[in-house]
C-alpha positions as CSV (number, residue, x, y, z in Angstrom):
1,X,2.8,11.3,12.1
2,X,4.6,8.0,12.7
3,X,2.0,6.8,15.1
4,X,-0.8,7.7,12.6
5,X,1.0,5.7,9.9
6,X,1.5,2.7,12.1
7,X,-2.1,2.8,13.3
8,X,-3.2,2.8,9.6
9,X,-0.9,-0.2,9.0
10,X,-2.3,-2.2,11.8
11,X,-5.8,-1.3,10.6
12,X,-4.9,-2.8,7.3
13,X,-3.8,-6.0,8.9
14,X,-7.0,-6.1,11.0
15,X,-9.1,-6.2,7.9
16,X,-7.2,-9.4,6.8
17,X,-7.7,-10.9,10.3
18,X,-11.5,-10.2,10.5
19,X,-14.0,-7.6,11.6
20,X,-15.8,-9.4,14.4
21,X,-15.8,-8.0,17.9
22,X,-15.2,-11.6,19.0
23,X,-11.8,-11.7,17.2
24,X,-8.4,-11.7,18.9
25,X,-7.4,-8.5,20.5
26,X,-4.1,-8.5,18.7
27,X,-4.0,-8.0,14.9
28,X,-1.4,-8.2,12.2
29,X,-0.9,-6.2,9.0
30,X,-2.7,-8.8,6.3
31,X,8.9,-15.2,-5.6
32,X,9.9,-16.0,-8.5
33,X,8.7,-18.5,-11.0
34,X,7.5,-22.0,-9.8
35,X,8.6,-25.0,-11.8
36,X,6.3,-28.0,-11.5
37,X,7.7,-31.5,-12.2
38,X,5.5,-34.4,-13.3
39,X,5.9,-36.0,-9.8
40,X,4.8,-32.8,-8.0
41,X,1.9,-32.4,-10.4
42,X,0.6,-35.9,-9.5
43,X,1.0,-35.1,-5.8
44,X,-0.8,-31.8,-6.0
45,X,-3.7,-33.4,-7.9
46,X,-4.2,-35.9,-5.1
47,X,-3.9,-33.2,-2.4
48,X,-6.3,-30.9,-4.2
49,X,-8.8,-33.7,-4.3
50,X,-8.4,-34.2,-0.5
51,X,-9.2,-30.5,0.0
52,X,-12.2,-30.8,-2.2
53,X,-13.6,-33.6,0.0
54,X,-13.6,-31.2,3.0
55,X,-16.3,-29.0,1.4
56,X,-19.4,-30.8,0.1
57,X,-21.8,-29.4,-2.5
58,X,-25.3,-30.7,-3.1
59,X,-26.0,-30.3,-6.8
60,X,-29.6,-31.4,-6.4
61,X,-30.5,-28.5,-4.1
62,X,-27.8,-26.1,-5.4
63,X,-26.4,-25.7,-1.9
64,X,-22.9,-25.9,-0.5
65,X,-21.4,-26.2,3.0
66,X,-19.6,-23.0,3.9
67,X,-16.4,-22.7,5.9
68,X,-18.4,-22.6,9.2
69,X,-20.3,-25.8,8.4
70,X,-23.6,-24.1,7.4
71,X,-25.4,-25.1,4.2
72,X,-25.8,-22.0,2.0
73,X,-27.6,-21.7,-1.3
74,X,-25.6,-20.9,-4.4
75,X,-27.1,-18.1,-6.5
76,X,-28.2,-18.9,-10.0
77,X,-25.8,-16.2,-11.3
78,X,-23.2,-13.9,-9.7
79,X,-22.4,-10.8,-11.8
80,X,-21.6,-8.2,-9.2
81,X,-19.5,-8.8,-6.0
82,X,-18.5,-6.7,-3.0
83,X,-15.4,-7.8,-1.1
84,X,-14.7,-6.8,2.5
85,X,-11.0,-7.8,2.7
86,X,-7.9,-7.7,0.5
87,X,-7.3,-11.4,1.0
88,X,-10.8,-12.1,-0.4
89,X,-10.3,-9.7,-3.2
90,X,-7.0,-11.4,-4.2
91,X,-8.7,-14.8,-4.3
92,X,-11.5,-13.4,-6.4
93,X,-8.9,-12.0,-8.8
94,X,-7.1,-15.3,-8.9
95,X,-10.4,-17.0,-9.8
96,X,-10.8,-14.6,-12.8
97,X,-13.6,-12.6,-11.1
98,X,-11.9,-9.2,-10.8
99,X,-14.2,-7.7,-13.4
100,X,-17.2,-8.6,-11.3
101,X,-16.0,-6.8,-8.1
102,X,-17.9,-3.5,-8.0
103,X,-16.8,-2.4,-4.6
104,X,-14.1,-3.4,-2.1
105,X,-12.4,-2.2,1.1
106,X,-9.7,0.5,0.8
107,X,-6.9,-2.0,1.3
108,X,-7.8,-3.9,-1.9
109,X,-6.7,-1.0,-4.1
110,X,-3.4,-2.7,-5.0
111,X,-4.9,-6.1,-6.0
112,X,-4.2,-7.1,-9.6
113,X,-7.1,-6.5,-11.9
114,X,-9.1,-4.4,-9.4
115,X,-9.9,-0.8,-10.2
116,X,-8.6,1.3,-7.3
117,X,-11.4,3.7,-7.7
118,X,-13.9,1.2,-6.4
119,X,-11.9,0.4,-3.2
120,X,-13.4,3.0,-0.9
121,X,-15.5,1.0,1.6
122,X,-14.8,1.2,5.3
123,X,-16.2,-2.0,6.8
124,X,-15.7,-0.7,10.3
125,X,-18.2,2.0,9.7
126,X,-20.2,0.5,6.9
127,X,-23.0,2.5,5.3
128,X,-25.6,-0.2,4.8
129,X,-27.9,2.0,2.7
130,X,-25.1,2.9,0.4
131,X,-24.0,-0.7,0.0
132,X,-27.6,-1.9,-0.6
133,X,-28.0,0.8,-3.3
134,X,-25.3,-1.0,-5.3
135,X,-27.6,-4.0,-5.5
136,X,-24.7,-6.5,-5.5
137,X,-25.4,-10.2,-6.2
138,X,-22.9,-11.1,-3.4
139,X,-21.2,-9.5,-0.4
140,X,-18.3,-11.4,1.1
141,X,-17.4,-10.7,4.7
142,X,-14.1,-11.8,6.3
143,X,-14.5,-12.7,9.9
144,X,-16.8,-14.6,12.2
145,X,-20.5,-14.7,11.1
146,X,-23.1,-13.5,13.6
147,X,-26.8,-13.9,13.8
148,X,-29.8,-12.0,15.2
149,X,-29.2,-8.7,16.9
150,X,-25.5,-9.3,16.8
151,X,-25.4,-9.4,13.0
152,X,-24.2,-6.0,11.7
153,X,-25.3,-7.0,8.2
154,X,-28.8,-8.1,9.2
155,X,-30.4,-5.0,7.5
156,X,-28.4,-5.7,4.4
157,X,-29.7,-9.3,4.3
158,X,-33.2,-8.0,4.9
159,X,-32.8,-5.8,1.8
160,X,-32.3,-9.0,-0.2
161,X,-28.5,-8.9,-0.5
162,X,-26.7,-12.2,-0.4
163,X,-24.1,-12.1,2.3
164,X,-21.5,-14.9,3.0
165,X,-18.8,-15.1,5.6
166,X,-15.2,-16.4,5.2
167,X,-13.7,-17.0,8.6
168,X,-10.3,-15.7,9.6
169,X,-7.7,-18.1,8.1
170,X,-4.4,-18.5,10.0
171,X,-3.0,-21.6,8.2
172,X,-2.0,-22.6,4.7
173,X,-4.7,-25.4,4.8
174,X,-7.3,-22.8,5.7
175,X,-6.3,-20.6,2.8
176,X,-6.8,-23.6,0.5
177,X,-10.2,-24.2,2.0
178,X,-11.2,-20.6,1.4
179,X,-10.2,-20.9,-2.3
180,X,-12.0,-24.2,-2.6
181,X,-15.2,-22.8,-1.1
182,X,-15.2,-19.5,-3.1
183,X,-14.4,-21.3,-6.4
184,X,-17.3,-23.8,-5.9
185,X,-19.7,-21.0,-4.8
186,X,-18.8,-18.8,-7.8
187,X,-18.7,-21.6,-10.4
188,X,-14.9,-21.3,-10.9
189,X,-13.9,-24.7,-9.5
190,X,-11.3,-25.4,-12.2
191,X,-9.6,-22.1,-11.5
192,X,-9.6,-22.8,-7.8
193,X,-8.1,-26.2,-8.3
194,X,-5.2,-24.6,-10.2
195,X,-4.6,-22.1,-7.4
196,X,-4.6,-24.9,-4.8
197,X,-2.2,-27.0,-6.9
198,X,0.2,-24.0,-7.1
199,X,0.2,-23.8,-3.3
200,X,0.7,-27.5,-2.9
201,X,3.6,-27.4,-5.4
202,X,5.3,-24.7,-3.4
203,X,4.8,-26.5,-0.1
204,X,6.2,-29.8,-1.5
205,X,9.1,-28.1,-3.1
206,X,10.2,-26.1,-0.1
207,X,9.6,-29.0,2.3
208,X,11.8,-31.3,0.3
209,X,14.7,-28.8,0.3
210,X,14.1,-27.9,4.0
211,X,14.6,-31.6,4.9
212,X,18.3,-31.2,3.9
213,X,18.8,-28.4,6.5
214,X,20.5,-29.7,9.7
215,X,21.4,-26.4,11.3
216,X,18.2,-24.4,11.8
217,X,18.4,-20.6,11.8
218,X,16.4,-18.6,14.3
219,X,14.2,-15.8,12.8
220,X,12.6,-12.7,14.1
221,X,9.7,-11.7,11.9
222,X,8.6,-8.0,12.4
223,X,5.2,-6.9,11.3
224,X,5.1,-3.6,13.3
225,X,8.1,-1.3,13.3
226,X,9.6,0.4,16.4
227,X,8.5,1.9,18.7
228,X,5.3,-0.2,18.4
229,X,6.8,-3.6,17.7
230,X,4.6,-6.4,16.6
231,X,5.4,-10.0,15.6
232,X,3.7,-13.4,15.4
233,X,3.8,-16.7,17.2
234,X,2.3,-20.1,16.6
235,X,-1.2,-20.3,15.1
236,X,-0.3,-17.9,12.3
237,X,0.6,-18.8,8.7
238,X,3.8,-16.8,9.0
239,X,5.0,-19.1,11.8
240,X,3.9,-22.0,9.7
241,X,6.0,-20.8,6.7
242,X,9.0,-20.4,9.0
243,X,8.6,-24.0,10.2
244,X,8.0,-25.1,6.6
245,X,11.3,-23.8,5.4
246,X,13.3,-25.3,8.3
247,X,13.7,-22.1,10.4
248,X,12.8,-21.4,14.0
249,X,10.6,-18.5,15.0
250,X,12.0,-16.9,18.2
251,X,8.4,-16.3,19.3
252,X,7.2,-19.7,18.3
253,X,6.5,-20.6,21.9
254,X,3.9,-17.8,22.1
255,X,0.6,-17.8,20.3
256,X,-1.0,-15.5,17.8
257,X,-0.1,-11.9,17.0
258,X,2.2,-10.4,19.7
259,X,3.2,-7.0,20.9
260,X,6.8,-7.6,21.7
261,X,9.7,-5.7,23.1
262,X,13.1,-4.8,21.9
263,X,14.7,-6.4,24.9
264,X,13.2,-9.8,24.1
265,X,14.5,-9.6,20.5
266,X,18.0,-8.7,21.6
267,X,18.0,-11.5,24.2
268,X,16.8,-14.0,21.6
269,X,19.7,-13.0,19.3
270,X,18.1,-14.2,16.0
271,X,20.2,-15.3,13.1
272,X,17.9,-13.6,10.6
273,X,15.5,-10.6,10.9
274,X,12.6,-10.4,8.4
275,X,10.1,-7.5,8.1
276,X,7.1,-6.9,6.0
277,X,6.5,-3.4,7.3
278,X,5.8,-1.1,4.4
279,X,4.4,2.4,4.4
280,X,5.3,5.6,2.8
281,X,8.6,7.0,4.0
282,X,9.6,3.8,6.0
283,X,13.1,2.3,5.3
284,X,13.5,-1.2,6.9
285,X,17.2,-0.5,7.2
286,X,16.4,1.5,10.3
287,X,16.3,-1.9,12.1
288,X,20.1,-2.0,11.8
289,X,20.6,1.3,13.5
290,X,18.4,0.7,16.6
291,X,20.3,1.2,19.9
292,X,21.5,-2.2,21.3
293,X,20.6,-4.1,18.1
294,X,24.1,-4.0,16.8
295,X,24.9,-7.0,19.1
296,X,22.3,-9.2,17.4
297,X,23.7,-11.8,15.1
298,X,21.4,-10.9,12.2
299,X,22.5,-7.3,12.3
300,X,26.2,-8.1,12.7
301,X,26.1,-10.5,9.8
302,X,24.0,-8.4,7.5
303,X,21.0,-10.7,7.5
304,X,18.1,-8.2,7.8
305,X,15.7,-8.4,4.9
306,X,12.4,-7.0,3.7
307,X,9.8,-9.6,2.3
308,X,6.7,-8.7,0.4
309,X,4.1,-7.3,2.7
310,X,1.0,-8.5,0.9
311,X,2.4,-12.0,0.2
312,X,3.2,-12.6,3.9
313,X,0.1,-10.9,5.4
314,X,-2.9,-11.8,3.3
315,X,-4.5,-15.2,3.4
316,X,-4.7,-15.9,-0.3
317,X,-3.0,-17.9,-3.0
318,X,-0.3,-15.2,-3.1
319,X,1.3,-16.8,0.0
320,X,3.2,-18.9,-2.6
321,X,5.3,-15.8,-3.3
322,X,5.6,-15.3,0.4
323,X,6.8,-18.9,1.0
324,X,9.6,-18.5,-1.6
325,X,10.6,-15.0,-0.5
326,X,11.0,-16.1,3.1
327,X,12.8,-19.3,2.2
328,X,15.3,-17.4,0.0
329,X,15.9,-14.8,2.6
330,X,16.6,-17.2,5.4
331,X,18.5,-19.9,3.4
332,X,19.7,-18.4,0.1
333,X,22.2,-21.1,-0.3
334,X,19.4,-23.8,-0.2
335,X,16.6,-22.1,-2.0
336,X,18.4,-20.1,-4.8
């Protein structure tokens, strides 16, 4: 039963990472109020403009450059949307488009504003005929786009359905670019600018406070519970968040999503242990009772915490909540 639940959890993370066969073999699962000062507002307006420059739109031909550098045509109207990943669904909701999402993947059921009843699609075994029958104006796929015989959505496109790809995003900057592109493509640029400004505000706020930290704390971030441990190294936005708040990822010298061992965690002796593992019946406090882990500083000092799974696993504007939760867990005396 536990293996089945963990497999389902990793599947949920794989949706957020992308569906391409070309993707990495390792996959990952997928606050508080923000106060914005006048100074931060001015900074975020400038930074948002810089992000806007990275994606060009041609109003004369009604086309826009997508995240992979291809020029794609913007539809005259978009009233019905199908989303293939919870991160995409969250961005759409943030842009005020939740009411236009008529179908989504099963992991989008908890996204604010989305009817859970429409979140039934399995994009690993997609029924093209069923999807085409919905006659959506837009289908958004998360992953690497493919062409020709390698394109699993070729028949969907042939049926006249507009399909666009959002590449796997593993950095805060990439998340901002996703929001920028989707907001321009869907005619919600002003809403997108606000979401990007919120991210910039959080980054500026946390960076300023992290600059005061002289004694960095080491952190083990667990995204897959025992006995099938999973964590993350460099090249992931979780590692980026840890660096942003002034912490040190014990697996920062490795890259991507990692299947790690208990022995390596014990040897690293992290100051803080964070986990975003969340499934029915799981209690993160079991980390404190693992054999041999009682010698780890984080366990001895009571610094084992759960942080919101969605906010630290999905590449959307909700990473703002993740940034603050991680910051407050690692350095409560700095970020309270």
